[in-house]
C-alpha positions in Angstrom: 107.2 73.7 127.1 110.5 71.9 127.7 113.7 73.8 128.4 116.6 74.1 126.0 118.6 71.6 128.1 115.7 69.1 128.0 115.3 69.5 124.2 119.0 68.9 123.7 118.9 65.9 126.1 116.0 64.3 124.2 117.7 64.7 120.8 121.0 63.4 122.1 119.2 60.4 123.6 117.7 59.6 120.2 121.1 59.9 118.5 122.6 57.4 121.0 119.7 55.0 120.5 119.9 55.1 116.7 122.5 52.6 115.3 124.8 54.4 112.8 124.9 53.0 109.3 124.5 54.2 105.8 120.6 54.1 106.0 120.5 56.2 109.2 123.4 58.6 108.6 121.2 61.2 107.0 118.8 61.2 110.0 121.6 61.3 112.5 123.3 64.1 110.7 120.1 66.2 110.8 119.7 65.5 114.5 123.3 66.5 115.3 122.8 69.7 113.2 119.6 70.5 115.2 121.4 70.0 118.6 124.3 72.2 117.4 121.9 74.9 116.3 119.9 74.9 119.6 123.1 74.9 121.7 124.7 77.6 119.6 121.7 79.9 120.0 121.6 79.2 123.7 125.3 80.0 124.2 125.0 83.1 122.1 122.1 84.4 124.2 123.9 83.6 127.4 127.1 85.4 126.3 125.0 88.4 125.1 123.3 88.6 128.5 126.6 88.8 130.2 127.1 92.5 129.3 130.5 94.0 129.9 130.9 93.1 133.5 133.8 94.7 135.3 136.9 92.6 135.3 136.0 90.5 132.3 137.5 92.7 129.6 141.2 92.0 129.5 143.6 93.5 127.0 145.9 90.9 125.5 149.6 91.5 125.9 152.9 89.7 125.5 153.7 87.1 122.9 150.7 84.9 123.6 147.8 84.5 126.1 147.2 81.4 128.2 143.9 80.9 130.2 143.7 78.7 133.3 140.4 76.7 133.1 139.2 74.7 136.1 136.5 74.2 138.7 136.5 76.5 141.7 139.2 75.7 144.3 141.6 73.6 142.2 144.4 76.1 142.8 144.3 78.3 139.7 145.2 81.5 141.7 148.1 79.8 143.5 149.3 78.4 140.1 149.2 81.9 138.6 151.3 83.3 141.4 153.7 80.4 141.1 154.1 80.7 137.3 154.6 84.4 137.4 156.6 84.7 140.6 154.3 87.4 141.9 151.4 87.5 144.4 148.8 88.6 141.8 145.7 86.6 142.6 144.1 86.2 146.0 144.1 82.6 147.3 141.9 80.9 149.9 140.5 77.5 150.6 136.9 78.4 149.7 135.3 78.4 146.3 135.1 81.4 143.9 138.0 83.3 145.5 138.6 84.8 142.0 135.5 86.8 140.9 137.1 88.6 138.0 139.9 87.9 135.4 143.3 88.3 136.9 146.2 88.8 134.4 149.8 87.9 135.1 153.0 87.8 133.0 155.3 84.8 132.8 158.7 85.3 131.2 160.2 82.1 130.0 162.9 81.3 127.4 162.8 84.8 126.0 159.0 84.9 125.7 156.5 87.1 127.5 153.4 85.0 128.1 150.2 86.5 129.6 148.5 84.1 132.0 144.8 84.7 132.9 143.3 83.4 136.1 139.5 83.2 135.5 136.6 82.3 137.8 136.0 78.6 138.1 133.8 76.9 135.5 131.1 74.5 136.6 128.7 72.1 134.8 126.4 74.2 132.6 128.8 77.1 132.2 128.4 77.1 128.5 124.7 77.8 128.9 125.4 80.6 131.4 125.4 78.9 134.8 127.7 80.2 137.4 130.1 82.7 135.9 130.3 80.7 132.7 128.7 83.3 130.4 131.3 85.9 131.4 134.4 83.8 131.1 133.7 81.7 128.0 134.4 84.8 125.8 137.8 85.1 127.5 138.6 81.4 126.9 137.6 81.6 123.2 140.2 84.4 122.7 143.1 82.4 124.3 146.1 81.1 122.4 146.4 78.1 124.8 144.1 76.6 127.4 145.6 75.0 130.5 142.9 72.7 131.9 143.6 72.4 135.7 142.2 69.7 137.9 143.3 68.5 141.3 144.2 65.0 142.4 140.9 64.5 144.3 138.7 65.6 141.4 140.2 64.3 138.2 136.7 63.5 137.0 136.2 67.2 136.5 138.2 66.9 133.3 135.3 65.4 131.5 133.0 68.1 132.6 135.4 70.9 131.6 136.0 69.4 128.2 132.3 69.1 127.6 131.7 72.7 128.6 134.4 73.9 126.2 133.0 71.8 123.4 129.4 73.0 124.1 130.8 76.6 123.9 132.1 76.0 120.4 135.8 75.6 121.5 137.6 72.8 119.7 140.8 71.8 121.5 143.9 70.2 119.9 142.2 70.0 116.5 142.9 71.6 113.1 140.1 73.6 111.5 138.5 71.3 108.8 139.1 72.3 105.3 135.5 72.9 104.3 134.0 75.8 102.3 130.3 76.4 102.2 129.2 79.3 99.9 125.5 80.1 99.8 124.0 80.7 96.3 120.7 81.9 95.1 119.7 78.7 93.3 120.9 75.4 92.0 120.5 73.3 95.2 123.5 71.8 97.0 126.5 71.2 94.8 129.3 69.1 96.3 132.9 69.2 95.2 135.6 67.1 96.9 139.3 66.7 96.9 140.6 63.3 98.2 138.6 60.6 99.9 135.4 61.9 101.6 133.1 59.7 103.6 130.1 62.2 103.7 127.7 61.8 100.8 125.5 64.5 99.2 122.3 63.3 101.0 123.9 63.7 104.4 125.2 67.2 103.5 121.8 68.2 102.2 120.1 67.0 105.4 122.6 68.9 107.6 122.4 72.1 105.7 118.5 72.0 105.5 118.5 72.1 109.3 120.1 75.5 109.0 117.7 76.5 106.2 120.5 76.4 103.6 119.0 75.0 100.4 121.4 76.4 97.8 125.1 76.3 98.2 128.5 75.4 96.7 130.3 73.0 99.1 134.0 72.2 98.8 135.6 69.6 101.0 139.4 69.2 100.6 140.0 66.3 103.1 138.2 63.5 104.9 135.8 65.0 107.5 133.1 63.8 109.9 129.5 64.9 110.2 130.6 66.8 113.3 133.3 68.6 111.4 130.8 69.6 108.7 128.3 70.8 111.2 131.0 73.0 112.9 131.8 74.5 109.5 128.1 75.2 108.9 127.7 76.9 112.2 130.8 78.9 111.4 131.8 80.3 114.8 134.0 77.6 116.2 137.5 78.4 117.6 140.4 75.9 117.5 142.7 76.2 120.4 145.6 74.0 121.7 145.2 72.7 125.2 146.7 70.3 127.8 145.8 69.0 131.2 147.7 69.7 134.4 146.9 68.0 137.8 147.5 70.1 140.8 148.1 69.3 144.5 150.0 66.1 143.8 152.1 66.7 146.9 149.0 65.7 148.9 148.9 62.1 147.7 151.5 59.2 147.7 153.5 58.1 144.7 151.2 55.2 143.9 148.1 57.3 143.7 149.9 59.9 141.7 151.0 57.3 139.1 147.4 55.8 138.9 145.9 59.3 138.2 148.6 60.0 135.5 148.1 56.7 133.8 144.3 57.0 133.9 144.2 60.5 132.3 146.8 59.4 129.8 144.7 56.4 128.7 141.5 58.5 128.5 142.9 61.6 126.7 145.9 60.3 124.8 148.4 62.7 126.3 150.0 62.5 129.7 149.0 65.3 132.1 151.6 67.5 133.8 151.7 66.6 137.5 152.3 69.7 139.6 152.0 71.3 143.0 151.5 75.0 142.8 151.9 75.3 146.5 155.3 73.5 146.8 156.6 74.4 143.4 156.8 70.8 142.3 157.2 70.5 138.4 156.5 74.2 137.9 159.5 74.6 135.6 158.3 71.6 133.6 154.9 73.3 133.3 156.5 76.5 132.1 158.3 74.4 129.4 155.0 72.7 128.4 153.3 76.1 128.0 156.1 77.4 125.8 156.3 74.3 123.7 152.5 74.0 123.3 152.4 77.6 122.0 154.8 76.5 119.2 157.1 79.5 119.7 160.1 80.1 117.6 163.0 82.5 118.2 164.3 84.7 115.4 167.4 86.8 116.0 167.5 90.1 114.2 170.7 91.4 112.5 170.8 95.0 111.4 172.5 95.7 108.0 176.3 95.8 108.5 176.0 95.1 112.2 176.1 92.0 114.6 173.0 89.9 115.4 171.3 90.5 118.7 171.7 87.1 120.2 170.5 88.1 123.7 167.0 89.3 122.8 165.3 87.1 120.1 162.0 88.1 118.5 159.4 85.5 119.7 156.9 84.5 117.1 154.4 81.7 116.6 155.3 78.9 114.2 154.9 78.6 111.3 156.2 82.0 110.4 157.5 83.8 107.3 159.7 86.8 106.7 156.4 88.7 106.1 155.1 87.7 109.5 158.3 89.1 111.1 157.9 92.3 109.1 154.4 92.8 110.3 155.3 92.1 113.9 158.0 94.7 113.8 156.2 97.5 111.9 153.9 97.6 108.9 156.4 99.8 107.1 158.8 96.9 107.0 156.5 94.9 104.7 155.4 97.9 102.6 159.0 99.0 102.0 160.5 95.5 101.8 163.3 94.9 99.2 164.8 91.6 100.4 166.0 89.7 103.4 169.0 87.6 104.3 168.8 84.5 106.4 171.3 82.4 108.4 170.2 79.2 110.0 168.2 76.0 109.5 165.8 77.5 107.0 168.6 78.8 104.7 170.3 76.8 102.0 173.5 78.7 102.8 174.6 81.5 105.0 173.2 84.9 104.1 170.7 83.4 101.6 168.7 86.2 100.0 165.0 85.5 100.4 161.6 87.1 99.9 158.6 87.8 102.1 157.2 84.2 101.6 160.3 82.5 103.0 159.4 80.3 105.9 161.7 80.6 108.9 162.9 78.1 111.4 163.7 78.4 115.1 167.0 80.0 115.8 167.3 81.7 112.4 169.2 85.0 112.1 167.4 87.5 109.9 168.4 90.8 108.2 165.6 92.8 106.6 166.5 95.4 103.9 163.9 98.0 103.0 163.6 100.9 100.6 164.4 104.3 102.1 
């Protein structure tokens, strides 16, 4: 009997060999759904078999959590030390120096950001090879993924992105607006809003692979077969990410530029070129982390008092007055009367607003509650 990897490879080969058109779309959709189901079951088993190994349960802290993902020996431990300004993670020139998850705290532009150094991922990590089964769960819970490669192994980027995808992690993508509600009878009923390329036969074929024969399906935007399969599987996580290239101090300017241009062309965004050892571009990397987390600063002003302009509340955008209340204390939302806002989100200074008011970076906020 063939292994799961062999089964997946055979089906993916058939998908590649089948020309995509309207006549074959139903067949291809079913094959993709079958691969997704096999892979998801394999990943689930691998993660379940990991147990609760020491060092792999890390309590999240700070305003957000960033995970450093890369092959062994690309310099994650040195980068953690450089970003946090502390000697938190052991560094050495051999592979798998880090055998557990090492947390550090980076303070930048008023935000406290938890940085996690995890054991290096390798090809097959999503299926449980190496230490993949232990660290995938940590990566799935991150607010941002920093994909780290070095100048001598930039091809590792493709492997890392594939492992993240196979583990159900979708980077730099919004969750597709798809609702699948199982019903007891009536077959598959499709409702759409806007232009949708998928037809009912493709959807029936994909759902049948997961033994869903009766369901109400609502699609509110244009989606692909892969998007629909992700919605059917239901356990995908959507996380922002960017690429950083380490050890650039070990190559000349021409090679550095070639690597940067190559990765930009392949992935659409320029990588951050850094040297964790020398400190080159580390401040730019801190800025990129802060910006990618879409932080905004809200300055709190007590009733009748001055605003605290030295210690802003850091919160992820988009954020409403209710989000700030919940961040401060649940009582603020339960006892809320109204709020006053100064800043870019206000039509005028001291505008009186409710819980649903959406805030902007730099706003000053007063919250008035019932006693």
